[in-house]
Structures are given as structure tokens and as C-alpha cells.
N, C-alpha and C positions, 0 to 999 in steps of 0.2 A: 504494500500500500504506500509506503514511503517513497519508493521509486516512481510510482504513478503520480503522486503529488509533486515530486521534483520535476517530472516530465511536463506536467501541466504548468508549473511555475516557469520552466524554461521556455515553453511555447509562448505563454502569455507575455513574458519579458522579451520575446523576440530572439532568444538565444538558441532555439532548437531548430535544426534543419529537419525538414520532413524527408522521409525515405520513401520515394515513390516506387512501388513494386506492383506487379500484377496481383490483383485480389479478386476472388470470386465473391461478388457482392451478395449473391443469393445465400452463400454459406454464412457470411457475416451477419446477414439479417436473421437467419435461423438461430445463430448463437445469441444475438441480442434479445430476440423474442423469448427464447428459452430462459435466458437470465432474468428478464423482467416479468415474465408471466406470473410468478408467485406474488409479486408486488401488485399486479393488476387484480389478481383473484382476491387478495386481502382487501382491496377497495371495492369488491363486488363487481368488477369489470371482466369482460371476456377479451382476451388478447389473442388474435389469430393471424395467420398468414393466409391471404386470399388464395383459394385453390387454383385460380386462373393465373397465378403468378408464374413468371418465367424464372426459375431458380437454378438452372443448369449452368454449364460452362459458358453459355452466351452472355452471362452477366459479369464477365471479366471487365474490370476497370483498373486504371493505374492510379494508385494513391498510397497514402500513408495509412496503414491498417489501424494504428492507434487512433489517429484523428478521425478516420471514417467511422470507427466504432463509437467515438464520442459524439459525432453528428447523429448517428442512428439512435444511440442511447438517449441523447438530449431530446430528439424529436418524439420518440416513443415514450420516454419518461415524462415529458411535458403533457403528452396526450393522456397518460395515466393520472398525472397530478391535477390536471384541469378538467377532468371528466368526472362527473358525479354518478353517472349511471350508464348502462348500455355496453357497447362493445367498441373495441379498437381493432381496425383491420389494417394490415400492412400488405401492400401489393408491390411487386417488382415486375417491371415490364420494359421491353425495348420500345424506343420511340425514335423515329427518324426526324431530323430537323436540320435546318441550315445552320452550320456552326458559325458562331460570331467570330469576327476577326480578332487577332491578337490574344487568343486564349492559349494558355500553357499547353493544352493537350489537343488542340484542334488545328486542322489545316484551314487557313483563312478562306472563308466562303464556300468550303466543300460541304456536300451533303454528308452528315455524320449520324451514325447510330449513337443513341444515347441510352443509358440505362436509367430508368426513372424508378424512384422509390416513393410510394404514396402512402401516407399514414392518415387514415380517416378516423376521427374521434367524435365524441358527442360534447366536447368541451371547447376551451379556447386556448389552443397551443401557441407556443412562441417559437419561431424559426431560429436555428443557429446561424451564425455568420461564417462558420468555418468551412462550409461546403464549397464556397466560392474559391478557396485555395486549391481545390481539386478540379478546377475548370467546371464546377457545377453551378447550379442555380436552384433557388427555392421559390416556389410560388404558393400562393394561398388563395383558397376560395372559402368564404365564410358566410353563413347565414344565421341571423339571430334566431335562437331557439332550436337550430338544427345542427350546430357544431361547425367544425372546420375540416378542410382537407388541405394538408400540406403536401406538396409534391417536390421531391428533390431529384434533380436530374444530373447525371455524370456522363462524361464521354465514354463510349464503349471502347475497350481495348481490343483491337483487331489481332486475333491470334492467327499465325500461319496455318494453312491447311495441313493435316497430317500427311506424311510422305506417301502412305499407301493410296490415299485419294488422288494425289497428284499423279502418281504412276498409273492409276486406273484411267484417269482423264486423258493422259497422253497416249495410251494404247488404243483409245476409242477413235482417235483422229484418223 
């Protein structure tokens, strides 16, 4: 715990370099949901991953796993904290969009696949600011009395095709 607190302090003080590595966001979401589910249940809330979520290898992103874990924990934790009843649903999906210029992880103006994480709750969540360091964005849709939907979007990391698929494709020509 002491090391985690030191990492948070270093990051907040601007002394920590982020380590960007390939991360399966689907796996990270499952870990955070599993970690926070008991807290949600103590509050009388249901915390689920939407069955329509894309949680496989296509959800690879490049990022600092500790910081991305904090973003997800913050969003889901706030959904738990600010919801008095009902359920919290987490969804992970691919979304194609025009990538903005000058982003750390995007080619300027290229069509880019992005991995979106959506947390829907019955309360009034607060978006974290750390997702933008990963080339991400946070959007909010909120209706009084109906709750909020926070959507976090990250650039998808393009993984090279497995060699056996490349070999099969070249023999078909």
C-alpha cells in the first residue's frame, strides 16, 4: 500500500513517467469489477459487465496499466459512491472514429478504432482527468432522475496478424 501511495504522490507531483505497454482493457475491466463488486453489493447495488461487451484481444490499448486501473476504479467507484439504488453496468466496445490531430497515440486525421468503456449508473458520477494522458476522452450524458452514462474512449492498439494467417492469405493468391 505504501508503494501505491508513493506512486500516486509521484504522479501527482509530476515526477512519475508513465510506462506505456500493450494492455488488454477487457481483462483490466474484469479485474476492477471483480475488486469493486463487494463494495457495490454492500451498498445494495448490482455491478455487472454488459454481456454484449467486447472483452477479447481486440480490446488491446497502449497505456500505463496502473493509471488505467485508477481511471476505471475512479469511474466505477464514483458510480458506486453516487448511486443510491439500482445497478451499474460496464460495457467495453470498439468504436471507429476520426482520430484528432496531435494525439500521442493516433495518426493525424486517420480513421482509428477506439476502445470505449461505458459505465452507466443511477447516480451522479465524476469523470477522471487522467484518461486524456492515454490519448483518451471522457464524455457524459446525464438526465435528472435517470442517472448518468460516462463513456471513456482509448485508441485501439493494432496488433500484427498472427504469422499462420499471413501465410494462409499469401497461399490463396
